[in-house]
Every structure is written in C-alpha cells, then in structure tokens.
C-alpha positions in Angstrom: 12.9 18.5 -27.4 15.2 20.9 -27.7 14.2 22.6 -24.1 15.5 18.9 -23.1 19.0 19.6 -24.1 19.5 15.9 -24.4 23.7 14.9 -24.9 24.5 11.7 -27.6 24.7 9.0 -25.4 22.1 10.0 -23.1 18.9 8.0 -21.6 15.8 8.9 -22.7 11.9 8.6 -23.4 10.3 9.2 -27.0 6.7 9.7 -27.6 7.0 8.0 -31.8 5.5 10.6 -34.0 6.4 8.7 -36.7 6.7 4.8 -37.9 9.2 3.9 -40.4 7.4 3.0 -44.2 9.5 2.6 -47.2 9.4 6.2 -47.7 10.6 7.5 -44.4 12.2 7.0 -41.0 10.9 6.8 -37.9 10.5 9.8 -36.3 9.9 10.6 -32.1 10.0 13.0 -30.3 12.0 13.4 -27.1 9.6 13.5 -23.5 12.5 13.4 -21.3 16.2 13.2 -20.2 17.6 10.2 -17.7 20.9 11.9 -18.1 24.1 9.1 -18.9 23.8 7.6 -15.7 21.8 4.1 -14.9 20.3 4.9 -12.2 18.3 1.8 -10.0 15.4 4.1 -10.7 15.9 4.7 -14.4 16.9 0.8 -14.9 13.6 0.4 -13.2 11.5 2.5 -15.5 13.3 1.5 -19.3 12.3 -2.4 -18.0 8.4 -1.9 -17.4 8.8 0.7 -20.6 11.0 -2.5 -22.1 9.0 -5.8 -20.6 5.7 -3.4 -21.3 4.5 -4.1 -17.5 1.7 -2.2 -16.6 2.1 -0.2 -13.4 -0.8 2.1 -13.5 -4.2 1.6 -12.8 -7.3 3.1 -15.3 -10.0 4.7 -14.2 -12.6 2.2 -13.7 -9.9 0.5 -11.5 -9.9 3.9 -9.4 -14.1 4.3 -9.4 -14.5 0.7 -8.5 -11.7 0.6 -5.6 -13.7 3.8 -3.8 -17.0 1.6 -3.8 -14.8 -0.9 -2.0 -15.5 -0.2 2.2 -12.0 0.3 3.6 -13.7 -2.0 6.7 -15.1 -5.4 6.7 -18.7 -4.6 6.8 -21.3 -7.1 9.5 -23.5 -8.1 6.6 -20.3 -9.9 4.8 -20.2 -12.1 8.0 -23.4 -14.1 7.1 -22.2 -17.7 5.5 -19.4 -18.0 6.5 -17.6 -19.6 9.9 -16.3 -17.2 12.9 -12.4 -17.4 13.1 -11.9 -14.3 14.6 -11.1 -15.9 18.5 -8.5 -18.8 16.7 -4.7 -17.0 17.9 -3.6 -16.4 13.8 -0.7 -15.1 12.3 1.1 -14.2 10.0 4.6 -14.6 8.7 6.9 -12.1 6.9 9.6 -9.7 6.1 10.3 -6.4 8.1 9.6 -4.7 5.0 6.2 -6.3 3.6 3.0 -4.0 3.7 0.9 -7.0 2.7 -0.3 -10.0 4.6 -1.7 -12.8 2.2 -1.2 -15.5 4.4 -1.7 -16.5 8.6 -1.4 -19.4 10.1 -2.3 -21.4 13.5 -0.8 -25.0 14.0 -2.2 -26.4 17.8 -2.0 -29.8 19.4 -5.3 -32.5 19.7 -5.2 -36.0 20.2 -2.2 -38.4 17.7 -1.2 -35.8 16.0 -2.0 -31.2 15.0 -5.2 -29.4 14.1 -3.1 -26.8 10.8 -5.3 -23.7 10.3 -4.1 -21.8 6.9 -6.1 -18.8 6.7 -5.5 -17.2 2.6 -7.0 -13.1 2.2 -10.6 -13.3 0.6 -9.4 -11.0 -2.9 -12.2 -13.1 -5.1 -15.3 -11.4 -2.7 -13.3 -8.3 -3.9 -11.9 -8.3 -7.4 -15.1 -9.6 -9.7 -14.9 -11.7 -12.5 -15.7 -9.8 -15.1 -14.7 -6.5 -12.8 -12.4 -4.0 -13.9 -11.1 -4.9 -10.9 -10.1 -8.8 -12.0 -9.7 -7.8 -15.4 -6.8 -5.7 -14.3 -5.3 -8.2 -12.6 -5.1 -11.0 -15.7 -4.0 -9.2 -16.9 -1.5 -7.6 -15.1 -1.0 -11.8 -13.7 1.5 -11.5 -10.5 3.0 -8.0 -8.9 6.6 -7.3 -9.9 9.7 -6.7 -7.3 12.1 -4.5 -8.0 14.6 -2.8 -5.6 12.5 0.0 -3.0 9.9 -0.5 -5.5 6.5 -3.2 -6.9 4.8 -2.9 -9.0 1.4 -4.5 -7.0 -0.9 -6.4 -8.9 -4.1 -5.8 -7.3 -4.7 -2.0 -6.2 -2.8 -0.8 -3.7 -5.7 0.0 -1.0 -6.9 -3.5 -1.5 -4.1 -5.3 -1.2 -2.4 -3.1 1.9 -6.2 -2.1 3.1 -8.5 -4.4 3.5 -7.2 -7.3 1.5 -4.0 -7.1 3.9 -4.4 -9.6 7.1 -3.5 -6.6 8.9 -3.4 -7.5 13.1 -6.2 -6.5 14.7 -9.2 -6.2 12.3 -12.0 -8.0 10.9 -10.7 -9.6 8.1 -12.5 -12.1 5.2 -10.2 -15.3 4.1 -10.5 -18.5 2.4 -9.4 -20.9 5.1 -8.7 -24.7 5.1 -8.9 -26.4 8.3 -5.7 -29.4 8.3 -6.1 -32.5 10.6 -2.4 -34.1 10.6 -0.7 -37.1 12.4 2.2 -36.7 14.7 4.4 -37.8 11.6 3.5 -34.8 9.6 1.0 -36.8 7.2 -1.8 -35.1 6.3 -4.8 -37.0 6.9 -8.2 -34.9 6.8 -8.6 -31.1 4.9 -11.8 -28.9 4.8 -12.0 -25.2 3.4 -14.4 -22.7 5.1 -15.1 -19.1 4.1 -14.1 -17.0 7.0 -14.1 -13.8 9.3 -10.5 -13.8 10.7 -8.6 -11.6 13.1 -4.7 -11.7 12.7 -3.5 -12.0 16.5 0.4 -11.0 15.3 1.7 -9.3 12.7 5.3 -11.3 13.0 8.6 -11.1 10.4 10.6 -14.0 9.6 14.2 -12.7 12.0 10.9 -13.2 14.8 9.7 -15.9 15.0 13.4 -17.8 13.6 14.3 -16.1 17.1 11.5 -18.0 19.0 12.7 -21.1 17.5 16.0 -21.5 17.4 16.8 -19.6 20.8 14.2 -20.4 23.2 16.0 -18.0 26.4 16.0 -14.9 24.2 13.4 -11.9 24.4 11.3 -13.1 21.6 11.5 -17.2 22.2 9.8 -16.0 26.2 7.0 -14.4 24.3 
C-alpha cells in the first residue's frame, strides 16, 4: 500500500486485515486510491460498497447463461400461442437497451382489444437455478448515472429476454377487452411466441399523438 501513495483526505478502497477486538485496533490495507475528488464514478463505487449492492455475477451464473441459446428454438414454440403476426411494439427511452414489454391495441365492436406482452424471463431463470437465486438476491436492477447494475445477466436482459424488433421472443401475453369507455370487461393470459414490429421511443410516440402532421405522426 506504500506504493499507492495515498494522501490525507484521499478516497480509497481498503481491505480489512485485522478486525478490532478488546486488545487490537482495526487494521486495513489500501488496495486502490481514487484521489481527493469525488467524481460520479467514484460516488457510484462508494454506493455499491456502502449499500452492499452485488455487481459481479458468479461463475455458476456465467456458466448457466453460456448454455442458453441466443435465439428462440423451434421446440420452444410448443404449447404457446403464435402471436408473431400481431403488430406489437415496444416503447422505451431513447437510451434503453432492454425491452421487457410490448403493446398493441385494435378497435373491435363496442370497444377495443389490448394486447400486453411481457418477456417470459421465467423460461430462462428456472426456479432454484443460479440465475434465479442471483435475481432473488438482487431483487431489482439498480440505476446510476451512466451505469446500471442489472438484476439479470446482460446476456439475458439485453439479449434473449429483451423484446428486440423482428426476432422471435417468448412472452406472457395478456389479451384485454375494453369497453369504449375504457372499462375492462374481460381478459385472458397466454404463453406465447411474439415478434416486436418496432422499437419506438417516448418522444416518437408523443410526436405521433400530439403532432399527427409531423414526420413521426405520418408514419
């Protein structure tokens, strides 16, 4: 740690080498020096450590993820409703990389039929697996400026469990019947295979609705 040349008031990462007891004070070894300026990146590292937020996936999780195909297999269609022709779309922020829900609504007699598709993560995060156990431990993804600590491994959340456009994905679909007033009058759930038909952003959809004569509104 002498080689790291930490100065008074520097922000450092340290490893405890001796825990205190009635005869001994705590001892620690400096393993990284961040300097005396608390940048956003340093504050994120501090938050991860102070709140004990797990941000590294175990070898067991990495192994299980490596065995999952990066595309939906034909055999996985069995027992699922085929909604691939349904023009579902995702709507997310412009910087989003994982798309976990898609929607489509069409008019029917005396109302509307709304379809909401949610990525079927449970198909890949099997109960009792290392992937599932790690997701339980994390509970949620944690968002920082310029950084996300994901609940699921990125190869899943940004890959096979992301409803990317024009590719087959497994999903749970809720088919909802609405009266013209918007009141829900019926619903059914299905395990399905879908394809998102477009990756839309909030700004694009807002322009479509608020400025129908704009370039976006004419799409």
